[in-house]
C-alpha positions in Angstrom: -14.6 -7.6 -14.3 -12.3 -4.5 -14.6 -13.7 -1.6 -12.5 -14.7 1.6 -13.9 -13.2 4.8 -12.5 -14.3 6.9 -11.2 -16.9 5.0 -8.9 -19.2 6.3 -7.0 -20.9 5.7 -4.0 -22.9 7.2 -0.8 -25.0 6.5 2.3 -28.4 5.5 2.5 -30.1 8.6 2.4 -27.9 10.5 -0.1 -27.3 13.4 1.8 -23.1 11.9 1.4 -22.0 11.0 -2.2 -18.5 10.6 -3.1 -16.2 9.3 -6.0 -13.2 6.9 -5.6 -11.1 8.5 -8.5 -9.0 5.3 -8.8 -8.3 1.6 -7.9 -7.9 0.9 -4.2 -4.4 0.2 -3.1 -5.7 -3.2 -1.7 -9.3 -4.7 -0.3 -9.5 -6.3 3.0 -12.4 -8.5 4.0 -11.9 -8.6 7.5 -13.4 -11.3 10.1 -11.9 -10.0 13.2 -14.5 -9.4 16.2 -14.5 -6.1 16.2 -15.5 -5.3 12.4 -18.1 -7.7 12.9 -19.4 -5.8 15.5 -18.9 -2.4 13.7 -20.7 -3.5 10.6 -23.1 -5.4 12.1 -22.6 -8.5 9.8 -20.1 -11.5 9.4 -17.3 -9.1 8.2 -16.1 -6.0 6.8 -15.0 -5.1 3.4 -13.1 -2.2 3.1 -11.3 -0.6 0.2 -7.7 1.1 1.2 -7.4 4.1 -1.0 -5.4 7.6 -0.6 -7.7 9.8 1.2 -6.6 12.6 -1.6 -8.4 10.1 -4.0 -11.9 10.4 -2.6 -14.3 13.4 -3.8 -17.0 14.5 -2.0 -19.6 15.1 -4.5 -22.2 16.6 -1.8 -22.6 16.9 1.7 -20.2 16.4 4.3 -19.6 13.6 6.6 -19.1 13.9 10.4 -15.5 12.3 11.7 -16.8 10.2 15.0 -13.9 8.6 17.1 -14.5 4.8 18.0 -12.4 2.8 19.9 -10.6 -0.1 18.2 -9.0 -3.5 19.0 -5.4 -1.6 18.8 -6.4 0.9 21.3 -5.3 3.7 19.2 -9.0 3.8 17.9 -10.3 5.2 14.7 -12.4 7.9 13.0 -15.0 6.8 11.1 -16.5 9.4 8.4 -20.4 8.8 8.7 -23.4 10.9 6.8 -24.6 13.2 10.0 -28.3 12.3 8.6 -28.7 8.6 8.4 -25.2 7.7 10.4 -24.2 5.3 7.8 -20.3 4.8 8.0 -18.5 5.2 4.8 -14.7 5.1 5.5 -12.8 5.2 8.7 -9.2 6.2 9.0 -7.0 4.3 11.2 -3.9 5.3 13.7 -1.5 3.7 11.4 -1.6 5.8 8.6 -3.6 8.5 10.3 -5.7 10.7 7.7 -3.6 9.5 4.6 -5.4 6.3 4.1 -9.0 5.9 4.3 -10.6 2.4 4.2 -13.5 2.9 2.5 -16.5 0.8 2.9 -17.1 -1.1 -0.1 -21.1 -1.7 0.2 -21.6 1.9 0.0 -20.3 1.8 -3.8 -22.5 2.1 -6.0 -21.4 -0.9 -7.6 -19.7 -2.9 -4.8 -19.7 -6.0 -7.0 -16.5 -4.2 -9.0 -14.6 -4.3 -5.8 -13.9 -8.1 -4.5 -11.5 -8.8 -1.9 -8.0 -9.0 -2.5 -7.5 -10.7 1.0 -9.3 -12.3 3.9 -8.0 -11.6 7.4 -8.7 -12.4 10.5 -9.8 -15.8 9.6 -8.8 -17.0 12.7 -12.1 -15.7 14.2 -14.2 -15.9 11.2 -17.7 -17.4 11.9 -17.9 -21.3 11.3 -20.7 -20.7 8.4 -18.5 -18.3 6.4 -17.2 -20.1 3.4 -13.9 -18.4 2.1 -13.6 -18.3 -1.5 -10.9 -20.5 -3.6 -8.1 -18.6 -5.1 -8.2 -15.3 -2.8 -5.9 -15.3 0.1 -6.5 -16.0 3.6 -4.4 -15.3 6.4 -5.7 -16.3 10.2 -4.2 -12.6 11.5 -2.9 -9.8 9.6 0.0 -9.9 7.3 3.1 -8.0 5.6 2.2 -5.7 2.7 4.9 -6.6 0.8 3.7 -10.5 0.7 0.6 -9.5 -1.0 0.0 -6.3 -2.5 0.9 -5.6 -6.1 4.2 -3.8 -6.7 2.2 -0.8 -7.7 0.2 -0.6 -4.6 3.2 -0.6 -2.4 5.0 2.1 -4.7 1.9 4.2 -4.2 1.5 3.6 -0.5 5.4 4.4 -0.3 5.2 7.7 -1.6 2.0 8.5 0.6 4.0 7.7 3.5 6.8 9.6 2.7 4.9 12.9 1.8 4.2 15.4 4.6 
Protein backbone atom coordinates (compact mmCIF):
# COMPACT_ATOMS: atom_id res chain seq x y z
CA UNK A 1 0.00 0.00 0.00
CA UNK A 2 1.35 3.41 -0.92
CA UNK A 3 0.60 5.93 1.77
CA UNK A 4 -0.95 9.25 0.72
CA UNK A 5 0.98 12.31 1.84
CA UNK A 6 0.42 14.61 3.47
CA UNK A 7 -1.10 12.32 6.08
CA UNK A 8 -2.99 13.72 9.07
CA UNK A 9 -3.13 12.60 12.65
CA UNK A 10 -3.68 13.84 16.15
CA UNK A 11 -4.65 13.14 19.70
CA UNK A 12 -7.78 11.44 21.00
CA UNK A 13 -9.67 14.61 21.90
CA UNK A 14 -8.67 16.28 18.58
CA UNK A 15 -7.30 19.37 20.33
CA UNK A 16 -3.95 18.81 18.58
CA UNK A 17 -3.90 17.88 14.90
CA UNK A 18 -0.89 17.63 12.62
CA UNK A 19 0.08 16.61 9.09
CA UNK A 20 3.08 14.50 8.16
CA UNK A 21 4.04 16.13 4.86
CA UNK A 22 6.14 13.29 3.38
CA UNK A 23 7.00 9.68 3.93
CA UNK A 24 9.07 9.13 7.07
CA UNK A 25 12.78 8.43 6.99
CA UNK A 26 12.29 5.00 8.56
CA UNK A 27 9.78 3.29 10.87
CA UNK A 28 10.87 1.47 14.03
CA UNK A 29 8.88 -1.13 15.88
CA UNK A 30 10.72 -1.09 19.20
CA UNK A 31 10.34 -3.96 21.65
CA UNK A 32 12.58 -2.56 24.41
CA UNK A 33 11.27 -2.52 27.95
CA UNK A 34 11.34 1.30 28.09
CA UNK A 35 9.15 1.68 24.99
CA UNK A 36 6.76 -0.98 26.27
CA UNK A 37 6.41 0.85 29.58
CA UNK A 38 5.95 4.27 27.96
CA UNK A 39 3.40 3.05 25.41
CA UNK A 40 1.59 0.67 27.74
CA UNK A 41 1.69 -1.88 24.92
CA UNK A 42 3.84 -4.75 23.64
CA UNK A 43 5.97 -2.36 21.55
CA UNK A 44 6.19 1.21 20.30
CA UNK A 45 5.80 2.07 16.61
CA UNK A 46 7.64 5.29 15.71
CA UNK A 47 8.02 6.93 12.31
CA UNK A 48 11.23 8.96 12.19
CA UNK A 49 10.68 12.17 10.25
CA UNK A 50 12.29 15.55 9.96
CA UNK A 51 10.51 17.86 12.40
CA UNK A 52 10.13 20.51 9.72
CA UNK A 53 8.03 18.00 7.75
CA UNK A 54 5.41 17.97 10.54
CA UNK A 55 2.86 20.75 10.29
CA UNK A 56 0.60 21.65 13.20
CA UNK A 57 -2.96 22.05 11.95
CA UNK A 58 -4.44 23.04 15.30
CA UNK A 59 -3.49 23.13 18.94
CA UNK A 60 -0.08 23.19 20.50
CA UNK A 61 1.49 20.14 22.12
CA UNK A 62 3.18 20.40 25.47
CA UNK A 63 6.80 19.17 25.55
CA UNK A 64 7.40 16.93 28.55
CA UNK A 65 10.93 15.91 29.56
CA UNK A 66 11.10 12.22 30.45
CA UNK A 67 13.92 9.76 31.12
CA UNK A 68 15.15 7.29 28.51
CA UNK A 69 17.23 4.12 28.58
CA UNK A 70 20.26 6.04 27.25
CA UNK A 71 20.18 8.31 30.28
CA UNK A 72 20.01 11.36 27.98
CA UNK A 73 16.23 11.68 28.17
CA UNK A 74 13.64 12.59 25.60
CA UNK A 75 11.07 15.33 25.11
CA UNK A 76 7.59 13.98 24.40
CA UNK A 77 5.08 16.20 22.60
CA UNK A 78 1.74 15.55 24.30
CA UNK A 79 -1.72 17.00 23.96
CA UNK A 80 -2.16 19.30 26.96
CA UNK A 81 -5.82 18.23 27.28
CA UNK A 82 -5.93 14.43 26.81
CA UNK A 83 -2.18 13.83 27.42
CA UNK A 84 -1.75 11.54 24.37
CA UNK A 85 1.89 11.25 23.25
CA UNK A 86 2.19 12.42 19.63
CA UNK A 87 5.95 12.35 19.02
CA UNK A 88 9.29 12.45 20.81
CA UNK A 89 12.67 14.07 20.35
CA UNK A 90 15.66 12.07 21.56
CA UNK A 91 19.09 13.42 22.44
CA UNK A 92 20.84 11.99 19.34
CA UNK A 93 19.12 14.21 16.74
CA UNK A 94 17.54 16.64 19.15
CA UNK A 95 14.71 18.72 17.73
CA UNK A 96 15.63 17.95 14.10
CA UNK A 97 13.99 14.50 13.99
CA UNK A 98 10.63 13.59 15.47
CA UNK A 99 9.78 10.03 16.43
CA UNK A 100 6.11 10.22 15.49
CA UNK A 101 3.74 7.77 17.22
CA UNK A 102 2.30 5.90 14.23
CA UNK A 103 -0.84 5.04 16.19
CA UNK A 104 -1.79 8.74 16.23
CA UNK A 105 -2.05 8.85 12.43
CA UNK A 106 -5.56 8.74 10.99
CA UNK A 107 -4.40 5.93 8.69
CA UNK A 108 -1.75 4.14 10.72
CA UNK A 109 -2.22 1.03 8.59
CA UNK A 110 -0.44 2.87 5.74
CA UNK A 111 2.81 3.21 7.74
CA UNK A 112 4.07 -0.29 8.61
CA UNK A 113 7.38 -0.91 10.40
CA UNK A 114 10.58 -1.05 8.35
CA UNK A 115 12.44 -2.87 11.13
CA UNK A 116 11.85 -4.50 14.51
CA UNK A 117 14.46 -3.43 17.08
CA UNK A 118 15.41 -4.65 20.55
CA UNK A 119 13.80 -7.98 19.80
CA UNK A 120 16.00 -9.56 22.49
CA UNK A 121 13.47 -8.18 25.00
CA UNK A 122 10.27 -8.64 22.97
CA UNK A 123 7.41 -10.36 24.73
CA UNK A 124 7.46 -14.06 23.84
CA UNK A 125 3.94 -14.06 22.42
CA UNK A 126 4.68 -11.29 19.90
CA UNK A 127 5.16 -12.95 16.52
CA UNK A 128 7.45 -11.06 14.17
CA UNK A 129 6.35 -10.95 10.54
CA UNK A 130 8.39 -12.59 7.83
CA UNK A 131 10.08 -10.26 5.39
CA UNK A 132 10.63 -7.39 7.85
CA UNK A 133 14.16 -7.05 9.27
CA UNK A 134 14.52 -7.74 12.98
CA UNK A 135 17.57 -7.10 15.14
CA UNK A 136 18.33 -8.10 18.71
CA UNK A 137 19.31 -4.60 19.80
CA UNK A 138 19.92 -1.53 17.59
CA UNK A 139 21.52 -1.29 14.14
CA UNK A 140 23.54 0.90 11.77
CA UNK A 141 21.26 2.99 9.55
CA UNK A 142 23.42 2.41 6.47
CA UNK A 143 22.72 -1.33 6.79
CA UNK A 144 18.92 -0.96 6.56
CA UNK A 145 17.77 2.52 5.50
CA UNK A 146 17.02 3.23 1.85
CA UNK A 147 19.55 5.53 0.11
CA UNK A 148 17.04 8.38 -0.15
CA UNK A 149 16.44 8.35 3.62
CA UNK A 150 20.18 8.24 4.33
CA UNK A 151 20.66 11.27 2.07
CA UNK A 152 17.80 13.14 3.78
CA UNK A 153 19.29 12.44 7.19
CA UNK A 154 22.76 13.52 6.06
CA UNK A 155 21.41 16.83 4.72
CA UNK A 156 19.45 17.40 7.91
CA UNK A 157 22.33 16.71 10.26
CA UNK A 158 24.63 18.97 8.21
CA UNK A 159 22.21 21.90 8.48
CA UNK A 160 22.56 24.43 11.32
